[in-house]
C-alpha positions in Angstrom: 87.6 97.1 96.5 89.0 96.2 99.8 92.1 93.6 99.9 91.5 90.1 100.9 94.3 89.2 103.5 94.2 85.6 104.8 94.0 85.6 108.6 97.1 83.6 109.1 99.1 86.0 107.0 101.8 88.1 108.6 102.1 91.8 107.3 104.8 94.1 108.6 103.2 97.5 109.8 105.7 99.2 107.2 104.2 97.6 104.1 101.9 99.6 101.8 99.3 97.5 100.2 97.0 98.7 97.4 93.3 98.1 96.7 92.1 94.6 95.7 95.1 92.9 96.8 95.0 89.1 97.7 97.4 87.7 100.2 97.3 83.8 100.8 97.7 81.7 104.0 100.7 81.8 106.0 102.4 84.1 103.6 104.5 87.0 105.0 104.8 90.5 104.0 108.0 92.0 105.4 109.8 95.5 105.7 110.1 97.7 102.7 107.4 96.5 100.7 105.1 98.3 98.3 102.2 96.3 96.7 100.3 97.9 93.7 96.5 97.5 93.3 95.3 94.1 92.1 98.2 92.1 93.1 98.0 88.3 94.3 100.2 86.6 96.7 99.7 82.9 96.9 100.1 80.7 100.1 103.3 80.5 102.1 105.1 83.3 99.9 107.6 85.6 101.4 107.8 89.1 100.2 110.2 91.9 101.7 112.2 94.7 100.4 110.0 94.8 97.2 108.2 97.2 95.0 105.4 95.5 93.1 103.6 97.1 90.1 99.8 96.8 89.6 98.5 93.4 88.6 101.6 91.3 89.6 101.1 87.5 90.7 103.3 85.5 93.4 103.1 82.1 93.2 102.7 79.7 96.3 106.0 79.1 98.3 108.1 81.7 96.4 110.5 84.4 97.9 110.7 87.9 96.4 113.3 90.3 97.9 115.5 87.8 99.9 119.1 88.7 100.8 121.6 88.1 97.7 123.4 84.9 98.0 127.0 86.4 98.6 129.8 85.6 101.1 130.4 88.1 103.8 127.5 90.3 102.5 126.6 93.3 104.7 122.9 94.2 104.8 122.3 97.4 102.8 118.8 99.1 101.9 118.2 97.5 98.7 115.2 96.1 96.6 113.4 94.0 93.9 111.2 96.0 91.6 108.4 94.0 89.7 107.0 95.8 86.7 103.2 95.9 86.3 101.7 92.7 85.1 104.6 90.5 86.1 103.9 86.8 87.2 106.4 84.9 89.5 105.2 81.5 89.5 105.4 78.9 92.5 108.7 78.0 94.2 110.6 80.7 92.7 113.2 83.1 94.2 114.1 86.6 93.1 117.0 88.1 95.4 117.4 91.7 96.0 120.4 94.1 94.9 123.6 93.7 96.7 124.1 97.3 96.5 123.1 100.3 98.6 120.1 101.8 96.8 120.0 99.1 94.1 117.4 96.9 92.7 116.8 93.6 90.7 114.2 94.5 88.4 111.7 93.2 85.7 109.9 95.2 83.3 106.2 94.9 82.6 104.6 91.7 81.8 107.4 89.3 82.8 106.5 85.6 83.0 108.8 83.7 85.4 107.6 80.0 85.5 107.9 77.6 88.5 111.4 76.9 90.2 113.3 79.8 88.9 116.2 81.6 90.4 116.8 85.2 89.7 120.0 86.3 91.3 120.8 89.8 92.7 120.9 92.7 90.5 119.5 91.1 87.5 117.7 93.1 85.1 114.9 91.9 82.9 113.3 93.9 80.3 109.4 94.0 79.3 107.7 90.6 78.4 110.7 88.4 79.2 110.0 85.0 79.8 112.2 82.6 82.2 111.1 78.8 82.0 110.9 76.4 84.7 114.2 75.5 86.6 116.1 78.3 84.9 119.0 79.9 87.0 120.3 83.4 86.3 123.2 84.3 88.3 123.8 87.9 89.7 124.0 90.9 87.3 122.3 89.1 84.4 120.4 91.1 81.9 117.7 90.0 79.7 116.3 92.6 77.0 112.9 92.9 76.0 110.8 89.8 74.7 113.9 87.5 75.5 112.9 83.7 76.2 115.2 81.6 78.8 114.5 78.0 78.4 113.8 75.4 81.2 117.1 74.4 83.1 119.3 76.9 81.5 122.2 78.2 83.7 123.4 81.6 82.8 126.7 83.0 84.2 127.2 86.3 86.0 127.1 89.7 83.9 125.9 87.8 80.7 123.5 89.8 78.6 120.6 88.2 76.5 119.5 90.5 73.7 116.0 91.5 72.7 114.0 88.8 71.0 116.7 86.0 71.8 116.0 82.6 72.9 118.3 80.6 75.0 117.3 76.7 74.7 116.6 74.3 77.4 119.5 73.1 79.5 121.8 75.5 77.8 125.1 76.6 79.8 125.6 80.3 78.9 128.7 82.3 79.6 128.8 84.7 76.8 126.4 87.1 75.5 123.6 86.4 73.2 123.0 88.7 70.3 119.6 90.0 69.7 117.2 88.0 67.5 119.5 84.8 67.9 118.7 81.4 69.3 121.2 79.6 71.0 121.4 76.1 72.6 124.1 73.6 74.0 126.8 73.3 76.6 128.7 75.3 75.7 126.1 77.3 73.8 126.2 77.7 70.1 124.1 80.0 67.8 121.2 77.9 65.9 119.7 80.4 63.8 117.3 83.5 64.2 114.2 83.6 66.5 112.1 83.9 63.3 108.8 83.2 65.5 109.7 86.4 67.8 110.7 88.3 64.8 107.2 87.6 63.2 105.1 88.0 66.3 106.7 91.4 67.2 105.8 92.6 63.7 109.6 92.9 62.2 109.0 93.4 58.5 110.1 90.6 55.9 112.5 93.1 54.4 114.3 93.8 57.9 114.2 89.9 58.6 116.0 89.1 55.6 118.7 91.7 56.4 119.1 90.0 59.9 119.5 86.6 58.3 122.3 87.9 56.2 123.8 89.6 59.2 123.4 86.1 61.0 125.2 84.4 58.2 128.1 86.9 58.1 128.8 86.7 62.0 128.4 82.9 62.3 130.4 82.2 58.8 132.8 79.3 59.2 135.0 79.3 56.0 136.8 81.7 56.1 135.9 82.5 59.6 136.2 86.4 59.8 137.3 88.3 63.0 134.4 90.2 64.7 135.5 93.7 63.7 135.8 92.5 60.1 132.3 90.7 60.4 130.9 94.1 61.9 132.5 96.1 59.0 131.0 93.6 56.6 127.4 94.0 57.8 127.9 98.0 57.9 129.1 97.8 54.3 126.4 95.3 53.0 123.6 96.0 55.3 123.9 99.5 56.6 123.5 100.3 60.3 119.8 101.2 60.5 116.7 99.4 62.1 117.2 96.1 63.6 120.5 95.9 62.1 121.7 98.8 64.1 120.3 97.3 67.4 122.4 94.3 66.6 125.5 96.2 65.9 125.1 98.4 69.0 124.8 95.3 71.3 127.8 94.0 69.5 129.7 97.1 70.4 128.7 97.1 74.0 129.1 93.4 74.7 131.8 92.8 77.5 131.9 88.9 77.6 132.2 88.1 74.2 129.3 86.6 72.0 127.6 83.2 71.6 128.3 82.5 67.9 
């Protein structure tokens, strides 16, 4: 089907627009834009330096591909890349990378709610949910199926592991291990994300192992050092399956863990 572009929309000549794309009133599609088939852009939205996969949705008054918020930044060719089926709701902002040839990215089927800020060079995995008013500073990573609660604030370079949940209004300055739930200011661990584990088909035996690993990592008395906790998990639970995912995350953490 032909695209439906409102007569008041402004489209840069360099933009590439797929089939059956809808672009609302007073929206602008600037340079460096590729829009996949079956995408929808609401009214008064701005899109530039962005590559959109098939079936993406951009809500009213959102800005995708704006310049990174960095003092003295010098413009380079960089992008936002939205995976297929990603939804960015109204009044949200996703900034492009600060680096030449770099990209701020989402995986497929991410859901970004209203008035969210996703800073430059963030990397969101598949089916990540970012809730209303959350703010992700530059270089934040959220792995597959992570959930970030409303009005949460996440420091630069923090990583949120797969199936982890960050509670609403949380101040997050350290990495969140996979499967954990964290909340507070500063954030503290509050159990495993049992809902996500069941929803994603993690077997009961694996969930039990993860609960044991969680207790080892968060034990208060006597509180183990992180290397000792890792060694205990490896000895008692092994390093396979989801336990290995957890241990690999810990080994790669650069900001320390939210425990």
